[in-house]
C-alpha positions in Angstrom: 110.4 98.8 108.8 108.5 100.0 105.7 108.7 97.9 102.5 109.3 100.0 99.3 109.4 99.5 95.6 111.4 101.9 93.4 109.8 102.6 90.0 112.5 103.1 87.4 116.1 101.9 86.9 117.3 104.8 84.8 119.4 107.9 85.4 117.1 109.3 88.1 117.5 106.0 90.0 121.2 106.6 90.2 120.6 109.8 92.1 118.6 108.2 94.9 119.9 104.7 95.4 122.6 105.8 97.9 120.0 107.5 100.1 117.7 104.5 99.9 120.6 102.1 100.8 121.5 104.4 103.7 117.9 104.2 105.0 118.1 100.4 104.6 121.3 100.4 106.6 119.5 102.4 109.4 116.7 99.8 109.4 114.1 102.3 108.3 113.2 100.9 104.9 113.5 97.7 102.9 113.5 97.9 99.2 111.7 94.8 98.0 112.0 95.4 94.2 112.9 97.8 91.4 110.4 98.2 88.6 111.8 98.6 85.1 109.9 98.4 81.8 112.8 97.5 79.7 115.5 95.8 81.9 113.1 93.3 83.5 112.8 91.4 80.3 116.6 90.6 80.3 117.8 90.5 83.9 116.4 89.3 87.2 118.4 91.4 89.7 119.5 95.0 89.7 121.8 96.3 92.5 120.9 93.2 94.4 117.1 93.9 94.2 114.6 91.8 92.3 113.8 93.5 89.0 110.1 93.4 88.0 107.8 94.8 85.3 104.7 96.8 86.2 102.4 93.8 85.7 104.2 92.1 88.7 103.6 95.1 91.0 100.2 93.9 92.2 101.7 90.6 93.4 104.3 92.3 95.7 103.5 93.5 99.2 104.8 97.0 99.8 104.0 100.1 101.8 105.4 102.8 99.5 106.2 103.2 95.9 109.1 105.6 95.3 109.1 107.3 92.0 112.4 109.0 91.0 111.8 112.7 90.4 112.5 113.5 86.7 110.8 114.5 83.5 108.6 111.4 83.5 107.5 111.7 87.2 103.9 112.8 86.5 103.4 110.2 83.7 104.7 107.4 86.0 102.5 108.6 88.8 99.4 108.5 86.6 100.4 105.0 85.5 100.7 103.9 89.2 97.3 105.4 90.0 95.8 103.6 87.0 97.2 100.3 88.4 95.2 101.0 91.6 98.0 102.2 93.9 96.6 104.7 96.3 98.1 108.2 96.1 99.1 108.1 99.7 101.5 105.2 99.0 103.3 107.1 96.2 106.4 109.1 97.2 108.6 111.4 95.1 112.3 110.5 95.4 113.2 114.1 96.0 112.3 113.8 99.7 115.3 111.5 100.1 117.5 114.5 99.2 116.2 116.7 102.1 119.1 117.3 104.5 118.9 115.1 107.6 116.1 113.0 106.0 115.0 110.1 108.1 112.5 107.7 106.4 111.1 106.3 109.6 110.1 109.8 110.8 108.9 110.8 107.3 106.6 107.7 107.1 105.3 108.5 110.5 104.4 112.0 109.3 102.6 110.5 106.2 100.7 108.0 108.3 99.7 110.5 111.0 99.2 113.8 109.0 99.4 117.2 110.6 97.6 120.4 109.6 99.8 123.5 109.4 98.1 126.8 110.1 100.1 129.7 108.9 99.5 133.3 108.1 101.2 133.1 104.7 102.1 130.6 102.0 105.0 128.8 103.8 102.6 126.0 105.0 101.8 125.0 101.4 105.5 125.1 100.6 106.2 122.7 103.5 103.5 120.3 102.2 104.9 120.5 98.7 108.6 120.0 99.7 107.7 117.0 101.8 105.4 115.6 99.1 102.5 115.5 101.6 98.8 115.9 100.7 97.5 119.4 101.5 95.3 119.8 104.6 91.8 121.1 104.6 93.0 124.5 105.8 95.3 125.1 102.8 93.5 128.2 101.5 92.6 129.8 104.8 94.4 133.1 105.5 94.5 133.6 109.2 95.3 136.7 111.3 98.2 137.0 113.6 96.1 135.8 116.6 94.4 133.0 114.7 91.0 134.5 115.8 87.9 132.6 115.0 89.3 129.2 115.4 88.8 127.5 118.7 90.8 124.5 119.9 87.7 122.3 119.8 87.3 123.1 116.1 90.9 122.3 115.4 90.8 119.0 117.3 88.3 117.7 114.7 91.2 117.8 112.2 93.7 114.8 112.2 96.2 116.7 114.3 97.6 120.2 114.0 100.3 122.6 114.8 99.6 126.3 115.2 102.6 128.5 114.5 102.1 132.2 115.2 104.2 134.8 113.5 104.0 137.2 116.4 105.4 135.0 119.1 107.3 132.5 117.0 106.5 129.5 119.2 104.9 126.2 118.5 101.7 125.2 120.3 100.2 121.8 119.8 96.4 121.2 119.9 
């Protein structure tokens, strides 16, 4: 079970809390705190979770920081990075709204990244939609037969999936 902190207790929080609670119910995640700049001064608990301010974030053990997707997302992400939180621990809340989302499988994908090789831009769209870091091959345009890349070259990457547009099947390296 991954331990998470949610940054923000405003309107965007209300959009994701049910998905987070569902993932808790499934046993995939445990929300250990909610971070709020304003409310933490006045109350100690919010929706049953400890309410903290950003100075307390370093004293809490967590695996992922969930930032509600909204107009302040980029600003909050920069603040989190300035506090020393690694980029790979920061997740946008919009992934919780993906149909059939499962946090356990998602965390596994983040912790064991794959490289998607495609002959057009859909690979980049998948990375963006899943809020994953782009792979080393993100700007490579490959032909239909993926010529020039040998499996030994691809095995040097973390792991990869080759998806060809001519035969529409998935082959693992």
